[in-house]
C-alpha positions as CSV (number, residue, x, y, z in Angstrom):
1,M,-10.4,-3.9,-18.8
2,T,-7.7,-5.6,-16.7
3,E,-4.8,-3.9,-18.6
4,K,-6.4,-0.5,-17.9
5,Y,-6.5,-1.2,-14.1
6,N,-2.9,-2.5,-14.2
7,E,-1.8,0.8,-15.6
8,R,-4.2,3.1,-13.6
9,I,-3.2,1.6,-10.2
10,P,0.6,2.2,-10.4
11,A,0.0,5.6,-12.0
12,F,-2.2,6.7,-9.1
13,L,0.2,5.3,-6.5
14,M,3.1,7.2,-8.0
15,K,1.2,10.5,-7.4
16,T,0.6,9.7,-3.7
17,K,3.0,10.5,-0.8
18,A,1.7,7.8,1.5
19,P,0.5,4.2,1.2
20,M,-3.1,3.9,0.1
21,D,-5.8,1.5,1.2
22,V,-7.8,-0.5,-1.2
23,E,-10.9,1.7,-1.0
24,K,-9.0,4.8,-1.9
25,I,-7.4,3.0,-4.8
26,R,-10.8,1.7,-5.9
27,V,-12.3,5.2,-6.0
28,A,-9.4,6.9,-7.6
29,C,-9.0,4.3,-10.3
30,K,-12.8,4.0,-10.9
31,I,-13.0,0.3,-10.1
32,G,-16.6,-0.7,-9.3
33,N,-16.0,-3.4,-6.7
34,W,-13.7,-3.5,-3.6
35,N,-12.8,-7.2,-4.2
36,T,-11.8,-6.4,-7.8
37,A,-9.6,-3.6,-6.7
38,L,-7.9,-5.9,-4.1
39,K,-7.4,-8.6,-6.7
40,H,-5.7,-6.2,-9.2
41,C,-3.5,-4.7,-6.4
42,L,-2.4,-8.2,-5.2
43,E,-1.6,-9.2,-8.8
44,L,0.5,-6.1,-9.2
45,F,2.1,-6.8,-5.8
46,V,3.0,-10.4,-6.8
47,E,4.4,-9.2,-10.1
48,G,6.6,-6.7,-8.2
49,K,5.1,-3.6,-9.9
50,I,3.8,-2.1,-6.6
51,K,4.7,-2.7,-2.9
52,G,2.2,-3.8,-0.3
53,Q,1.7,-4.5,3.4
54,K,-1.0,-6.5,5.1
55,T,-2.6,-4.6,7.9
56,S,-4.9,-5.8,10.7
57,K,-7.9,-5.2,8.6
58,S,-6.8,-5.2,4.9
59,W,-3.9,-4.1,2.8
60,V,-2.1,-0.8,1.9
61,F,-0.1,-0.4,-1.3
62,W,2.5,2.1,-2.6
63,V,5.2,2.6,-5.2
64,G,8.8,3.6,-4.4
65,E,10.3,4.0,-1.1
66,V,8.0,4.6,1.8
67,T,8.7,4.4,5.5
68,L,5.8,2.9,7.4
69,G,6.2,4.9,10.6
70,Y,10.0,5.0,11.1
71,T,13.1,5.5,9.0
72,S,15.5,2.9,10.2
73,R,15.9,-0.2,12.2
74,Q,17.2,1.9,15.2
75,G,14.0,3.9,15.0
76,A,11.9,0.8,15.3
77,E,13.8,-0.3,18.4
78,T,13.5,3.2,19.9
79,S,9.8,3.3,19.4
80,K,9.4,-0.2,21.0
81,G,11.5,0.9,24.0
82,A,9.4,3.9,24.6
83,F,6.6,1.8,26.0
84,R,8.6,-0.3,28.5
85,N,7.7,0.0,32.1
86,E,11.1,0.7,33.7
């Protein structure tokens, strides 16, 4: 069963354009339990087969190059500067 999930999860993430949360991965890959889905995603993340990012509530995972809100370091600095009281 584990090998099936370890193939299904990256295959699903390759089809997506944006990072996916654990619940979306769980449903798409037909995994019964949220904790089981997280376990498999974290194992794949540690093995370097998928990429992941801890969020305030959980995790998001993806395959390939994804920009999480901005495209460069300069973009990050610009977005931070937009909220300064000057």
